[in-house]
C-alpha positions in Angstrom: -9.7 -11.1 -27.1 -10.4 -9.2 -23.6 -7.4 -8.0 -22.0 -7.0 -9.1 -17.7 -5.4 -5.9 -16.1 -2.4 -7.2 -14.3 -3.0 -5.8 -10.6 -0.8 -5.2 -8.1 0.2 -7.6 -4.9 0.7 -6.8 -1.5 4.0 -7.7 -2.0 4.9 -5.4 -4.4 2.8 -2.8 -2.7 4.8 -3.0 0.0 8.3 -3.1 -1.4 7.3 0.4 -3.0 5.7 2.1 0.3 9.3 0.8 2.2 11.2 2.6 -0.6 9.5 5.6 -0.7 8.5 5.9 2.4 12.3 4.8 3.8 12.8 8.2 5.6 9.7 8.3 7.1 9.4 4.4 8.0 12.8 5.6 9.8 11.7 8.9 11.9 8.3 6.8 12.7 10.0 3.8 14.1 7.6 3.5 17.2 4.7 5.5 15.7 2.9 2.4 14.7 -0.2 4.6 14.1 1.1 7.3 12.0 2.7 4.1 9.9 -0.7 2.5 9.5 -2.6 5.6 8.7 0.4 6.2 5.9 -0.4 2.6 4.4 -4.0 3.2 4.7 -3.3 6.6 2.8 -0.6 4.6 -0.1 -3.2 2.0 -0.8 -6.2 4.3 -1.3 -4.4 6.1 -4.1 -3.2 2.5 -5.3 -6.8 2.0 -5.3 -8.1 5.1 -7.1 -4.9 4.9 -9.0 -6.7 1.5 -10.6 -3.4 -0.4 -9.4 -5.2 -2.7 -7.2 -8.4 -3.9 -7.1 -11.0 -2.6 -3.9 -11.4 -6.1 -2.9 -7.4 -5.5 -1.9 -7.9 -2.8 -0.5 -11.1 -3.5 1.7 -9.2 -7.3 2.5 -5.2 -6.4 2.9 -3.9 -6.1 6.6 -1.8 -3.4 7.6 1.8 -4.8 8.1 1.9 -2.1 10.4 
């Protein structure tokens, strides 16, 4: 039987991001470029760790 991997949803990824980067987001409230770059780095890491697919990485819109 083939096992199917459960990948993280964007909602889950964003929830974790907001928790982990809480202070960063607070300190950079109006720095949208920094927040977008950090989100891109976060999703890149998730993809490289196999937690999201390459399709998710390439197609998720910016939440900031």
